[in-house]
PQR file with spaces between the fields and no chain letter, atoms N, CA, C, O and H, PARSE charges and radii, in Angstrom:
ATOM       1  N    MET     1      -2.048   17.608   46.468 -0.4000 1.5000
ATOM       2  CA   MET     1      -0.912   17.433   45.585 -0.0000 2.0000
ATOM       3  C    MET     1      -1.370   17.573   44.144  0.5500 1.7000
ATOM       4  O    MET     1      -2.420   17.055   43.765 -0.5500 1.4000
ATOM       5  N    LYS     2      -0.597   18.260   43.361 -0.4000 1.5000
ATOM       6  CA   LYS     2      -0.903   18.409   41.941 -0.0000 2.0000
ATOM       7  C    LYS     2       0.352   18.056   41.153  0.5500 1.7000
ATOM       8  O    LYS     2       1.429   18.602   41.394 -0.5500 1.4000
ATOM       9  H    LYS     2       0.256   18.681   43.669  0.4000 1.0000
ATOM      10  N    LEU     3       0.197   17.153   40.229 -0.4000 1.5000
ATOM      11  CA   LEU     3       1.282   16.784   39.331 -0.0000 2.0000
ATOM      12  C    LEU     3       0.998   17.466   38.014  0.5500 1.7000
ATOM      13  O    LEU     3      -0.024   17.201   37.380 -0.5500 1.4000
ATOM      14  H    LEU     3      -0.678   16.709   40.034  0.4000 1.0000
ATOM      15  N    ASP     4       1.882   18.331   37.603 -0.4000 1.5000
ATOM      16  CA   ASP     4       1.663   19.097   36.391 -0.0000 2.0000
ATOM      17  C    ASP     4       2.852   18.891   35.465  0.5500 1.7000
ATOM      18  O    ASP     4       4.006   18.976   35.887 -0.5500 1.4000
ATOM      19  H    ASP     4       2.711   18.546   38.119  0.4000 1.0000
ATOM      20  N    VAL     5       2.562   18.624   34.222 -0.4000 1.5000
ATOM      21  CA   VAL     5       3.610   18.493   33.223 -0.0000 2.0000
ATOM      22  C    VAL     5       3.311   19.473   32.107  0.5500 1.7000
ATOM      23  O    VAL     5       2.156   19.831   31.880 -0.5500 1.4000
ATOM      24  H    VAL     5       1.626   18.555   33.880  0.4000 1.0000
ATOM      25  N    GLY     6       4.328   19.899   31.426 -0.4000 1.5000
ATOM      26  CA   GLY     6       4.081   20.787   30.300 -0.0000 2.0000
ATOM      27  C    GLY     6       5.163   21.830   30.158  0.5500 1.7000
ATOM      28  O    GLY     6       6.352   21.515   30.116 -0.5500 1.4000
ATOM      29  H    GLY     6       5.267   19.608   31.610  0.4000 1.0000
ATOM      30  N    PHE     7       4.736   23.074   30.083 -0.4000 1.5000
ATOM      31  CA   PHE     7       5.631   24.166   29.744 -0.0000 2.0000
ATOM      32  C    PHE     7       5.173   25.425   30.452  0.5500 1.7000
ATOM      33  O    PHE     7       4.043   25.510   30.932 -0.5500 1.4000
ATOM      34  H    PHE     7       3.769   23.329   30.117  0.4000 1.0000
ATOM      35  N    ASP     8       6.061   26.395   30.509 -0.4000 1.5000
ATOM      36  CA   ASP     8       5.702   27.714   31.020 -0.0000 2.0000
ATOM      37  C    ASP     8       5.132   28.540   29.866  0.5500 1.7000
ATOM      38  O    ASP     8       5.629   28.471   28.742 -0.5500 1.4000
ATOM      39  H    ASP     8       6.979   26.326   30.119  0.4000 1.0000
ATOM      40  N    PRO     9       4.089   29.320   30.150 -0.5600 1.5000
ATOM      41  CA   PRO     9       3.504   30.158   29.094  0.2800 2.0000
ATOM      42  C    PRO     9       4.542   31.097   28.481  0.5500 1.7000
ATOM      43  O    PRO     9       5.386   31.662   29.177 -0.5500 1.4000
ATOM      44  N    GLY    10       4.457   31.246   27.169 -0.4000 1.5000
ATOM      45  CA   GLY    10       5.344   32.148   26.458 -0.0000 2.0000
ATOM      46  C    GLY    10       6.702   31.575   26.103  0.5500 1.7000
ATOM      47  O    GLY    10       7.538   32.295   25.558 -0.5500 1.4000
ATOM      48  H    GLY    10       3.772   30.787   26.603  0.4000 1.0000
ATOM      49  N    THR    11       6.953   30.300   26.394 -0.4000 1.5000
ATOM      50  CA   THR    11       8.254   29.696   26.109 -0.0000 2.0000
ATOM      51  C    THR    11       8.237   29.020   24.738  0.5500 1.7000
ATOM      52  O    THR    11       7.169   28.769   24.180 -0.5500 1.4000
ATOM      53  H    THR    11       6.273   29.715   26.838  0.4000 1.0000
ATOM      54  N    PRO    12       9.416   28.728   24.200 -0.5600 1.5000
ATOM      55  CA   PRO    12       9.472   27.978   22.950  0.2800 2.0000
ATOM      56  C    PRO    12       8.783   26.618   23.058  0.5500 1.7000
ATOM      57  O    PRO    12       8.238   26.113   22.076 -0.5500 1.4000
ATOM      58  N    GLU    13       8.809   26.027   24.256 -0.4000 1.5000
ATOM      59  CA   GLU    13       8.142   24.741   24.453 -0.0000 2.0000
ATOM      60  C    GLU    13       6.637   24.864   24.254  0.5500 1.7000
ATOM      61  O    GLU    13       6.004   23.942   23.740 -0.5500 1.4000
ATOM      62  H    GLU    13       9.252   26.437   25.054  0.4000 1.0000
ATOM      63  N    GLN    14       6.061   25.987   24.654 -0.4000 1.5000
ATOM      64  CA   GLN    14       4.632   26.204   24.438 -0.0000 2.0000
ATOM      65  C    GLN    14       4.333   26.281   22.945  0.5500 1.7000
ATOM      66  O    GLN    14       3.357   25.699   22.472 -0.5500 1.4000
ATOM      67  H    GLN    14       6.575   26.736   25.072  0.4000 1.0000
ATOM      68  N    THR    15       5.165   26.991   22.212 -0.4000 1.5000
ATOM      69  CA   THR    15       4.987   27.100   20.763 -0.0000 2.0000
ATOM      70  C    THR    15       5.088   25.733   20.109  0.5500 1.7000
ATOM      71  O    THR    15       4.282   25.397   19.241 -0.5500 1.4000
ATOM      72  H    THR    15       5.958   27.463   22.596  0.4000 1.0000
ATOM      73  N    LEU    16       6.065   24.947   20.515 -0.4000 1.5000
ATOM      74  CA   LEU    16       6.252   23.600   19.972 -0.0000 2.0000
ATOM      75  C    LEU    16       5.035   22.724   20.261  0.5500 1.7000
ATOM      76  O    LEU    16       4.552   22.014   19.378 -0.5500 1.4000
ATOM      77  H    LEU    16       6.720   25.220   21.220  0.4000 1.0000
ATOM      78  N    PHE    17       4.540   22.774   21.500 -0.4000 1.5000
ATOM      79  CA   PHE    17       3.382   21.971   21.866 -0.0000 2.0000
ATOM      80  C    PHE    17       2.142   22.397   21.081  0.5500 1.7000
ATOM      81  O    PHE    17       1.407   21.549   20.574 -0.5500 1.4000
ATOM      82  H    PHE    17       4.931   23.350   22.218  0.4000 1.0000
ATOM      83  N    LYS    18       1.910   23.694   20.979 -0.4000 1.5000
ATOM      84  CA   LYS    18       0.727   24.168   20.248 -0.0000 2.0000
ATOM      85  C    LYS    18       0.788   23.754   18.784  0.5500 1.7000
ATOM      86  O    LYS    18      -0.231   23.393   18.195 -0.5500 1.4000
ATOM      87  H    LYS    18       2.507   24.382   21.391  0.4000 1.0000
ATOM      88  N    ASP    19       1.979   23.804   18.197 -0.4000 1.5000
ATOM      89  CA   ASP    19       2.139   23.381   16.803 -0.0000 2.0000
ATOM      90  C    ASP    19       1.843   21.884   16.670  0.5500 1.7000
ATOM      91  O    ASP    19       1.147   21.464   15.745 -0.5500 1.4000
ATOM      92  H    ASP    19       2.807   24.097   18.675  0.4000 1.0000
ATOM      93  N    TRP    20       2.375   21.086   17.597 -0.4000 1.5000
ATOM      94  CA   TRP    20       2.119   19.641   17.560 -0.0000 2.0000
ATOM      95  C    TRP    20       0.632   19.352   17.725  0.5500 1.7000
ATOM      96  O    TRP    20       0.069   18.539   16.992 -0.5500 1.4000
ATOM      97  H    TRP    20       2.940   21.428   18.348  0.4000 1.0000
ATOM      98  N    LEU    21      -0.002   20.014   18.681 -0.4000 1.5000
ATOM      99  CA   LEU    21      -1.423   19.774   18.955 -0.0000 2.0000
ATOM     100  C    LEU    21      -2.285   20.177   17.762  0.5500 1.7000
ATOM     101  O    LEU    21      -3.257   19.495   17.437 -0.5500 1.4000
ATOM     102  H    LEU    21       0.455   20.675   19.276  0.4000 1.0000
ATOM     103  N    THR    22      -1.934   21.267   17.120 -0.4000 1.5000
ATOM     104  CA   THR    22      -2.717   21.766   15.991 -0.0000 2.0000
ATOM     105  C    THR    22      -2.487   20.957   14.716  0.5500 1.7000
ATOM     106  O    THR    22      -3.433   20.678   13.980 -0.5500 1.4000
ATOM     107  H    THR    22      -1.145   21.821   17.384  0.4000 1.0000
ATOM     108  N    ASN    23      -1.248   20.583   14.453 -0.4000 1.5000
ATOM     109  CA   ASN    23      -0.906   20.003   13.155 -0.0000 2.0000
ATOM     110  C    ASN    23      -0.662   18.498   13.134  0.5500 1.7000
ATOM     111  O    ASN    23      -0.687   17.886   12.065 -0.5500 1.4000
ATOM     112  H    ASN    23      -0.479   20.809   15.050  0.4000 1.0000
ATOM     113  N    ARG    24      -0.424   17.885   14.308 -0.4000 1.5000
ATOM     114  CA   ARG    24      -0.076   16.463   14.282 -0.0000 2.0000
ATOM     115  C    ARG    24      -0.990   15.579   15.097  0.5500 1.7000
ATOM     116  O    ARG    24      -1.281   14.454   14.689 -0.5500 1.4000
ATOM     117  H    ARG    24      -0.404   18.382   15.176  0.4000 1.0000
ATOM     118  N    TYR    25      -1.457   16.062   16.252 -0.4000 1.5000
ATOM     119  CA   TYR    25      -2.248   15.238   17.153 -0.0000 2.0000
ATOM     120  C    TYR    25      -3.521   14.765   16.468  0.5500 1.7000
ATOM     121  O    TYR    25      -4.334   15.573   16.020 -0.5500 1.4000
ATOM     122  H    TYR    25      -1.222   16.976   16.584  0.4000 1.0000
ATOM     123  N    HIS    26      -3.688   13.448   16.390 -0.4000 1.5000
ATOM     124  CA   HIS    26      -4.832   12.803   15.737 -0.0000 2.0000
ATOM     125  C    HIS    26      -4.973   13.218   14.280  0.5500 1.7000
ATOM     126  O    HIS    26      -6.081   13.365   13.764 -0.5500 1.4000
ATOM     127  H    HIS    26      -3.027   12.791   16.753  0.4000 1.0000
ATOM     128  N    ALA    27      -3.854   13.399   13.642 -0.4000 1.5000
ATOM     129  CA   ALA    27      -3.801   13.706   12.213 -0.0000 2.0000
ATOM     130  C    ALA    27      -2.980   12.616   11.530  0.5500 1.7000
ATOM     131  O    ALA    27      -2.305   11.840   12.206 -0.5500 1.4000
ATOM     132  H    ALA    27      -2.954   13.280   14.062  0.4000 1.0000
ATOM     133  N    PRO    28      -3.028   12.548   10.205 -0.5600 1.5000
ATOM     134  CA   PRO    28      -2.228   11.527    9.504  0.2800 2.0000
ATOM     135  C    PRO    28      -0.737   11.569    9.856  0.5500 1.7000
ATOM     136  O    PRO    28      -0.056   10.545    9.798 -0.5500 1.4000
ATOM     137  N    SER    29      -0.234   12.750   10.218 -0.4000 1.5000
ATOM     138  CA   SER    29       1.189   12.861   10.562 -0.0000 2.0000
ATOM     139  C    SER    29       1.493   12.424   11.992  0.5500 1.7000
ATOM     140  O    SER    29       2.655   12.412   12.396 -0.5500 1.4000
ATOM     141  H    SER    29      -0.787   13.582   10.265  0.4000 1.0000
ATOM     142  N    ASP    30       0.468   12.067   12.763 -0.4000 1.5000
ATOM     143  CA   ASP    30       0.648   11.592   14.140 -0.0000 2.0000
ATOM     144  C    ASP    30       1.017   10.114   14.087  0.5500 1.7000
ATOM     145  O    ASP    30       0.147    9.244   14.117 -0.5500 1.4000
ATOM     146  H    ASP    30      -0.476   12.077   12.435  0.4000 1.0000
ATOM     147  N    ASP    31       2.311    9.843   14.007 -0.4000 1.5000
ATOM     148  CA   ASP    31       2.754    8.458   13.843 -0.0000 2.0000
ATOM     149  C    ASP    31       3.898    8.130   14.800  0.5500 1.7000
ATOM     150  O    ASP    31       4.369    8.993   15.542 -0.5500 1.4000
ATOM     151  H    ASP    31       3.018   10.549   13.983  0.4000 1.0000
ATOM     152  N    LEU    32       4.329    6.896   14.773 -0.4000 1.5000
ATOM     153  CA   LEU    32       5.364    6.429   15.686 -0.0000 2.0000
ATOM     154  C    LEU    32       6.759    6.944   15.350  0.5500 1.7000
ATOM     155  O    LEU    32       7.698    6.704   16.108 -0.5500 1.4000
ATOM     156  H    LEU    32       3.947    6.196   14.170  0.4000 1.0000
ATOM     157  N    ALA    33       6.911    7.644   14.235 -0.4000 1.5000
ATOM     158  CA   ALA    33       8.213    8.174   13.860 -0.0000 2.0000
ATOM     159  C    ALA    33       8.523    9.502   14.553  0.5500 1.7000
ATOM     160  O    ALA    33       9.626   10.027   14.404 -0.5500 1.4000
ATOM     161  H    ALA    33       6.148    7.840   13.619  0.4000 1.0000
ATOM     162  N    GLN    34       7.579   10.047   15.299 -0.4000 1.5000
ATOM     163  CA   GLN    34       7.824   11.304   15.995 -0.0000 2.0000
ATOM     164  C    GLN    34       8.861   11.084   17.096  0.5500 1.7000
ATOM     165  O    GLN    34       8.915   10.012   17.699 -0.5500 1.4000
ATOM     166  H    GLN    34       6.683    9.620   15.421  0.4000 1.0000
ATOM     167  N    PRO    35       9.675   12.093   17.354 -0.5600 1.5000
ATOM     168  CA   PRO    35      10.694   11.928   18.398  0.2800 2.0000
ATOM     169  C    PRO    35      10.050   11.846   19.779  0.5500 1.7000
ATOM     170  O    PRO    35       9.113   12.582   20.090 -0.5500 1.4000
ATOM     171  N    VAL    36      10.575   10.933   20.601 -0.4000 1.5000
ATOM     172  CA   VAL    36      10.095   10.753   21.964 -0.0000 2.0000
ATOM     173  C    VAL    36      11.315   10.650   22.876  0.5500 1.7000
ATOM     174  O    VAL    36      12.255    9.910   22.585 -0.5500 1.4000
ATOM     175  H    VAL    36      11.336   10.336   20.349  0.4000 1.0000
ATOM     176  N    ASP    37      11.294   11.385   23.964 -0.4000 1.5000
ATOM     177  CA   ASP    37      12.356   11.295   24.961 -0.0000 2.0000
ATOM     178  C    ASP    37      12.006   10.119   25.872  0.5500 1.7000
ATOM     179  O    ASP    37      11.267   10.280   26.842 -0.5500 1.4000
ATOM     180  H    ASP    37      10.531   11.986   24.201  0.4000 1.0000
ATOM     181  N    LEU    38      12.532    8.950   25.561 -0.4000 1.5000
ATOM     182  CA   LEU    38      12.169    7.731   26.278 -0.0000 2.0000
ATOM     183  C    LEU    38      12.574    7.765   27.746  0.5500 1.7000
ATOM     184  O    LEU    38      11.874    7.211   28.594 -0.5500 1.4000
ATOM     185  H    LEU    38      13.133    8.819   24.773  0.4000 1.0000
ATOM     186  N    GLY    39      13.682    8.403   28.051 -0.4000 1.5000
ATOM     187  CA   GLY    39      14.105    8.507   29.452 -0.0000 2.0000
ATOM     188  C    GLY    39      13.110    9.312   30.273  0.5500 1.7000
ATOM     189  O    GLY    39      12.754    8.923   31.385 -0.5500 1.4000
ATOM     190  H    GLY    39      14.250    8.854   27.363  0.4000 1.0000
ATOM     191  N    THR    40      12.667   10.426   29.726 -0.4000 1.5000
ATOM     192  CA   THR    40      11.688   11.257   30.418 -0.0000 2.0000
ATOM     193  C    THR    40      10.344   10.542   30.504  0.5500 1.7000
ATOM     194  O    THR    40       9.674   10.615   31.534 -0.5500 1.4000
ATOM     195  H    THR    40      12.956   10.743   28.823  0.4000 1.0000
ATOM     196  N    ALA    41       9.945    9.859   29.450 -0.4000 1.5000
ATOM     197  CA   ALA    41       8.692    9.101   29.467 -0.0000 2.0000
ATOM     198  C    ALA    41       8.750    8.007   30.535  0.5500 1.7000
ATOM     199  O    ALA    41       7.777    7.786   31.255 -0.5500 1.4000
ATOM     200  H    ALA    41      10.489    9.799   28.613  0.4000 1.0000
ATOM     201  N    GLY    42       9.881    7.333   30.634 -0.4000 1.5000
ATOM     202  CA   GLY    42      10.046    6.293   31.641 -0.0000 2.0000
ATOM     203  C    GLY    42      10.003    6.863   33.052  0.5500 1.7000
ATOM     204  O    GLY    42       9.402    6.261   33.943 -0.5500 1.4000
ATOM     205  H    GLY    42      10.672    7.512   30.050  0.4000 1.0000
ATOM     206  N    LEU    43      10.632    8.013   33.268 -0.4000 1.5000
ATOM     207  CA   LEU    43      10.605    8.657   34.574 -0.0000 2.0000
ATOM     208  C    LEU    43       9.182    9.061   34.947  0.5500 1.7000
ATOM     209  O    LEU    43       8.766    8.870   36.090 -0.5500 1.4000
ATOM     210  H    LEU    43      11.120    8.501   32.545  0.4000 1.0000
ATOM     211  N    TYR    44       8.441    9.611   34.006 -0.4000 1.5000
ATOM     212  CA   TYR    44       7.049    9.993   34.245 -0.0000 2.0000
ATOM     213  C    TYR    44       6.227    8.763   34.653  0.5500 1.7000
ATOM     214  O    TYR    44       5.461    8.812   35.615 -0.5500 1.4000
ATOM     215  H    TYR    44       8.779    9.766   33.078  0.4000 1.0000
ATOM     216  N    GLU    45       6.393    7.674   33.920 -0.4000 1.5000
ATOM     217  CA   GLU    45       5.654    6.446   34.240 -0.0000 2.0000
ATOM     218  C    GLU    45       6.020    5.921   35.628  0.5500 1.7000
ATOM     219  O    GLU    45       5.154    5.414   36.340 -0.5500 1.4000
ATOM     220  H    GLU    45       7.016    7.635   33.138  0.4000 1.0000
ATOM     221  N    GLU    46       7.273    6.034   36.015 -0.4000 1.5000
ATOM     222  CA   GLU    46       7.690    5.590   37.345 -0.0000 2.0000
ATOM     223  C    GLU    46       7.074    6.466   38.429  0.5500 1.7000
ATOM     224  O    GLU    46       6.674    5.960   39.477 -0.5500 1.4000
ATOM     225  H    GLU    46       7.976    6.447   35.436  0.4000 1.0000
ATOM     226  N    ILE    47       6.994    7.762   38.192 -0.4000 1.5000
ATOM     227  CA   ILE    47       6.346    8.662   39.151 -0.0000 2.0000
ATOM     228  C    ILE    47       4.880    8.286   39.314  0.5500 1.7000
ATOM     229  O    ILE    47       4.379    8.207   40.436 -0.5500 1.4000
ATOM     230  H    ILE    47       7.319    8.173   37.341  0.4000 1.0000
ATOM     231  N    VAL    48       4.196    8.056   38.211 -0.4000 1.5000
ATOM     232  CA   VAL    48       2.783    7.669   38.266 -0.0000 2.0000
ATOM     233  C    VAL    48       2.626    6.320   38.966  0.5500 1.7000
ATOM     234  O    VAL    48       1.703    6.147   39.762 -0.5500 1.4000
ATOM     235  H    VAL    48       4.603    8.120   37.300  0.4000 1.0000
ATOM     236  N    ARG    49       3.501    5.374   38.686 -0.4000 1.5000
ATOM     237  CA   ARG    49       3.439    4.055   39.324 -0.0000 2.0000
ATOM     238  C    ARG    49       3.606    4.173   40.833  0.5500 1.7000
ATOM     239  O    ARG    49       2.854    3.565   41.594 -0.5500 1.4000
ATOM     240  H    ARG    49       4.251    5.514   38.040  0.4000 1.0000
ATOM     241  N    GLN    50       4.588    4.952   41.263 -0.4000 1.5000
ATOM     242  CA   GLN    50       4.813    5.139   42.699 -0.0000 2.0000
ATOM     243  C    GLN    50       3.620    5.833   43.365  0.5500 1.7000
ATOM     244  O    GLN    50       3.248    5.486   44.486 -0.5500 1.4000
ATOM     245  H    GLN    50       5.199    5.446   40.645  0.4000 1.0000
ATOM     246  N    LEU    51       3.030    6.800   42.686 -0.4000 1.5000
ATOM     247  CA   LEU    51       1.855    7.487   43.212 -0.0000 2.0000
ATOM     248  C    LEU    51       0.685    6.519   43.371  0.5500 1.7000
ATOM     249  O    LEU    51      -0.011    6.537   44.386 -0.5500 1.4000
ATOM     250  H    LEU    51       3.332    7.081   41.776  0.4000 1.0000
ATOM     251  N    LEU    52       0.474    5.678   42.365 -0.4000 1.5000
ATOM     252  CA   LEU    52      -0.611    4.704   42.436 -0.0000 2.0000
ATOM     253  C    LEU    52      -0.389    3.686   43.553  0.5500 1.7000
ATOM     254  O    LEU    52      -1.316    3.352   44.291 -0.5500 1.4000
ATOM     255  H    LEU    52       1.039    5.664   41.540  0.4000 1.0000
ATOM     256  N    LEU    53       0.833    3.201   43.670 -0.4000 1.5000
ATOM     257  CA   LEU    53       1.135    2.248   44.744 -0.0000 2.0000
ATOM     258  C    LEU    53       0.950    2.883   46.115  0.5500 1.7000
ATOM     259  O    LEU    53       0.391    2.262   47.019 -0.5500 1.4000
ATOM     260  H    LEU    53       1.586    3.472   43.071  0.4000 1.0000
ATOM     261  N    SER    54       1.412    4.099   46.269 -0.4000 1.5000
ATOM     262  CA   SER    54       1.270    4.802   47.538 -0.0000 2.0000
ATOM     263  C    SER    54      -0.201    4.997   47.886  0.5500 1.7000
ATOM     264  O    SER    54      -0.598    4.827   49.039 -0.5500 1.4000
ATOM     265  H    SER    54       1.867    4.603   45.535  0.4000 1.0000
ATOM     266  N    THR    55      -1.000    5.351   46.901 -0.4000 1.5000
ATOM     267  CA   THR    55      -2.435    5.532   47.122 -0.0000 2.0000
ATOM     268  C    THR    55      -3.107    4.211   47.451  0.5500 1.7000
ATOM     269  O    THR    55      -3.906    4.132   48.384 -0.5500 1.4000
ATOM     270  H    THR    55      -0.678    5.490   45.965  0.4000 1.0000
ATOM     271  N    ALA    56      -2.789    3.180   46.692 -0.4000 1.5000
ATOM     272  CA   ALA    56      -3.417    1.868   46.903 -0.0000 2.0000
ATOM     273  C    ALA    56      -3.045    1.270   48.255  0.5500 1.7000
ATOM     274  O    ALA    56      -3.861    0.588   48.875 -0.5500 1.4000
ATOM     275  H    ALA    56      -2.140    3.244   45.935  0.4000 1.0000
ATOM     276  N    ASN    57      -1.832    1.515   48.715 -0.4000 1.5000
ATOM     277  CA   ASN    57      -1.375    0.929   49.972 -0.0000 2.0000
ATOM     278  C    ASN    57      -1.580    1.842   51.172  0.5500 1.7000
ATOM     279  O    ASN    57      -1.202    1.482   52.287 -0.5500 1.4000
ATOM     280  H    ASN    57      -1.169    2.069   48.211  0.4000 1.0000
ATOM     281  N    GLY    58      -2.165    3.007   50.971 -0.4000 1.5000
ATOM     282  CA   GLY    58      -2.389    3.948   52.066 -0.0000 2.0000
ATOM     283  C    GLY    58      -3.446    3.452   53.035  0.5500 1.7000
ATOM     284  O    GLY    58      -4.272    2.605   52.696 -0.5500 1.4000
ATOM     285  H    GLY    58      -2.472    3.299   50.065  0.4000 1.0000
ATOM     286  N    ASP    59      -3.410    3.988   54.239 -0.4000 1.5000
ATOM     287  CA   ASP    59      -4.372    3.602   55.265 -0.0000 2.0000
ATOM     288  C    ASP    59      -5.778    4.120   54.962  0.5500 1.7000
ATOM     289  O    ASP    59      -6.765    3.446   55.261 -0.5500 1.4000
ATOM     290  H    ASP    59      -2.739    4.676   54.515  0.4000 1.0000
ATOM     291  N    ALA    60      -5.872    5.295   54.378 -0.4000 1.5000
ATOM     292  CA   ALA    60      -7.179    5.899   54.107 -0.0000 2.0000
ATOM     293  C    ALA    60      -7.535    5.747   52.628  0.5500 1.7000
ATOM     294  O    ALA    60      -6.674    5.817   51.752 -0.5500 1.4000
ATOM     295  H    ALA    60      -5.071    5.842   54.135  0.4000 1.0000
ATOM     296  N    ARG    61      -8.805    5.541   52.382 -0.4000 1.5000
ATOM     297  CA   ARG    61      -9.294    5.445   51.015 -0.0000 2.0000
ATOM     298  C    ARG    61      -9.371    6.846   50.406  0.5500 1.7000
ATOM     299  O    ARG    61      -9.816    7.773   51.082 -0.5500 1.4000
ATOM     300  H    ARG    61      -9.505    5.484   53.095  0.4000 1.0000
ATOM     301  N    PRO    62      -8.956    7.028   49.164 -0.5600 1.5000
ATOM     302  CA   PRO    62      -9.069    8.350   48.539  0.2800 2.0000
ATOM     303  C    PRO    62     -10.533    8.787   48.497  0.5500 1.7000
ATOM     304  O    PRO    62     -11.437    7.961   48.370 -0.5500 1.4000
ATOM     305  N    GLN    63     -10.747   10.076   48.604 -0.4000 1.5000
ATOM     306  CA   GLN    63     -12.091   10.641   48.597 -0.0000 2.0000
ATOM     307  C    GLN    63     -12.231   11.617   47.428  0.5500 1.7000
ATOM     308  O    GLN    63     -11.289   12.334   47.091 -0.5500 1.4000
ATOM     309  H    GLN    63     -10.012   10.747   48.707  0.4000 1.0000
ATOM     310  N    TRP    64     -13.405   11.636   46.823 -0.4000 1.5000
ATOM     311  CA   TRP    64     -13.691   12.617   45.786 -0.0000 2.0000
ATOM     312  C    TRP    64     -13.881   13.982   46.425  0.5500 1.7000
ATOM     313  O    TRP    64     -14.489   14.087   47.490 -0.5500 1.4000
ATOM     314  H    TRP    64     -14.170   11.053   47.097  0.4000 1.0000
ATOM     315  N    LYS    65     -13.381   15.007   45.801 -0.4000 1.5000
ATOM     316  CA   LYS    65     -13.674   16.358   46.250 -0.0000 2.0000
ATOM     317  C    LYS    65     -15.135   16.647   45.922  0.5500 1.7000
ATOM     318  O    LYS    65     -15.639   16.164   44.908 -0.5500 1.4000
ATOM     319  H    LYS    65     -12.887   14.921   44.936  0.4000 1.0000
ATOM     320  N    PRO    66     -15.822   17.420   46.750 -0.5600 1.5000
ATOM     321  CA   PRO    66     -17.252   17.676   46.531  0.2800 2.0000
ATOM     322  C    PRO    66     -17.578   18.259   45.155  0.5500 1.7000
ATOM     323  O    PRO    66     -18.647   17.987   44.609 -0.5500 1.4000
ATOM     324  N    ASP    67     -16.673   19.053   44.594 -0.4000 1.5000
ATOM     325  CA   ASP    67     -16.946   19.683   43.299 -0.0000 2.0000
ATOM     326  C    ASP    67     -16.316   18.939   42.116  0.5500 1.7000
ATOM     327  O    ASP    67     -16.251   19.483   41.014 -0.5500 1.4000
ATOM     328  H    ASP    67     -15.805   19.274   45.038  0.4000 1.0000
ATOM     329  N    SER    68     -15.853   17.710   42.330 -0.4000 1.5000
ATOM     330  CA   SER    68     -15.217   16.950   41.261 -0.0000 2.0000
ATOM     331  C    SER    68     -16.224   16.545   40.184  0.5500 1.7000
ATOM     332  O    SER    68     -17.303   16.036   40.487 -0.5500 1.4000
ATOM     333  H    SER    68     -15.905   17.268   43.226  0.4000 1.0000
ATOM     334  N    PHE    69     -15.864   16.773   38.952 -0.4000 1.5000
ATOM     335  CA   PHE    69     -16.677   16.350   37.815 -0.0000 2.0000
ATOM     336  C    PHE    69     -16.919   14.843   37.864  0.5500 1.7000
ATOM     337  O    PHE    69     -18.009   14.386   37.521 -0.5500 1.4000
ATOM     338  H    PHE    69     -14.987   17.186   38.706  0.4000 1.0000
ATOM     339  N    PHE    70     -15.925   14.069   38.281 -0.4000 1.5000
ATOM     340  CA   PHE    70     -16.001   12.612   38.259 -0.0000 2.0000
ATOM     341  C    PHE    70     -16.772   12.029   39.438  0.5500 1.7000
ATOM     342  O    PHE    70     -17.098   10.842   39.436 -0.5500 1.4000
ATOM     343  H    PHE    70     -15.040   14.440   38.560  0.4000 1.0000
ATOM     344  N    ARG    71     -17.063   12.839   40.431 -0.4000 1.5000
ATOM     345  CA   ARG    71     -17.795   12.360   41.601 -0.0000 2.0000
ATOM     346  C    ARG    71     -19.124   11.732   41.186  0.5500 1.7000
ATOM     347  O    ARG    71     -19.586   10.784   41.820 -0.5500 1.4000
ATOM     348  H    ARG    71     -16.798   13.804   40.433  0.4000 1.0000
ATOM     349  N    ARG    72     -19.735   12.251   40.137 -0.4000 1.5000
ATOM     350  CA   ARG    72     -21.037   11.732   39.690 -0.0000 2.0000
ATOM     351  C    ARG    72     -20.971   10.255   39.295  0.5500 1.7000
ATOM     352  O    ARG    72     -21.998    9.576   39.284 -0.5500 1.4000
ATOM     353  H    ARG    72     -19.359   13.022   39.622  0.4000 1.0000
ATOM     354  N    TYR    73     -19.787    9.754   38.976 -0.4000 1.5000
ATOM     355  CA   TYR    73     -19.655    8.361   38.558 -0.0000 2.0000
ATOM     356  C    TYR    73     -19.380    7.424   39.727  0.5500 1.7000
ATOM     357  O    TYR    73     -19.364    6.206   39.547 -0.5500 1.4000
ATOM     358  H    TYR    73     -18.953   10.305   38.986  0.4000 1.0000
ATOM     359  N    ALA    74     -19.167    7.964   40.905 -0.4000 1.5000
ATOM     360  CA   ALA    74     -18.927    7.136   42.087 -0.0000 2.0000
ATOM     361  C    ALA    74     -20.241    6.501   42.527  0.5500 1.7000
ATOM     362  O    ALA    74     -21.301    7.120   42.425 -0.5500 1.4000
ATOM     363  H    ALA    74     -19.181    8.953   41.051  0.4000 1.0000
ATOM     364  N    SER    75     -20.170    5.282   43.009 -0.4000 1.5000
ATOM     365  CA   SER    75     -21.368    4.618   43.526 -0.0000 2.0000
ATOM     366  C    SER    75     -21.839    5.339   44.772  0.5500 1.7000
ATOM     367  O    SER    75     -21.025    5.851   45.539 -0.5500 1.4000
ATOM     368  H    SER    75     -19.309    4.780   43.091  0.4000 1.0000
ATOM     369  N    ALA    76     -23.139    5.384   44.979 -0.4000 1.5000
ATOM     370  CA   ALA    76     -23.700    6.035   46.158 -0.0000 2.0000
ATOM     371  C    ALA    76     -23.129    5.403   47.415  0.5500 1.7000
ATOM     372  O    ALA    76     -23.129    4.180   47.559 -0.5500 1.4000
ATOM     373  H    ALA    76     -23.801    4.968   44.356  0.4000 1.0000
ATOM     374  N    GLY    77     -22.652    6.222   48.308 -0.4000 1.5000
ATOM     375  CA   GLY    77     -22.121    5.725   49.578 -0.0000 2.0000
ATOM     376  C    GLY    77     -20.741    5.123   49.496  0.5500 1.7000
ATOM     377  O    GLY    77     -20.225    4.637   50.502 -0.5500 1.4000
ATOM     378  H    GLY    77     -22.652    7.215   48.192  0.4000 1.0000
ATOM     379  N    SER    78     -20.116    5.139   48.311 -0.4000 1.5000
ATOM     380  CA   SER    78     -18.797    4.509   48.200 -0.0000 2.0000
ATOM     381  C    SER    78     -17.667    5.440   48.593  0.5500 1.7000
ATOM     382  O    SER    78     -16.524    5.003   48.729 -0.5500 1.4000
ATOM     383  H    SER    78     -20.536    5.533   47.494  0.4000 1.0000
ATOM     384  N    ASP    79     -17.969    6.721   48.778 -0.4000 1.5000
ATOM     385  CA   ASP    79     -16.889    7.616   49.203 -0.0000 2.0000
ATOM     386  C    ASP    79     -17.382    8.362   50.377  0.5500 1.7000
ATOM     387  O    ASP    79     -16.659    9.190   50.931 -0.5500 1.4000
ATOM     388  H    ASP    79     -18.897    7.076   48.668  0.4000 1.0000
C-alpha cells in the first residue's frame, strides 16, 4: 500500500507547491498566517490514525523491506 499526497506533474498545483517550497518553506514568510484547508488536514490525520491503529492491532508485526533505508535502525533480530 502506498499513500501519496500532492499533485499531478504539470498542474497549477505543482507550480503552487514549488513556489511555496522555494519561497516560504523554512523562510521568514513561513508563518501561521498561511492558508490551510483544515478539513482536508483533518481528513488526512484521520486516515493516518486509522492506518496506525490497523497496523498496531493487526495479527502480524510489520516487517522492514530488505532494501529499506530505515532497516539499518532496527534492532538485530527484531524483524
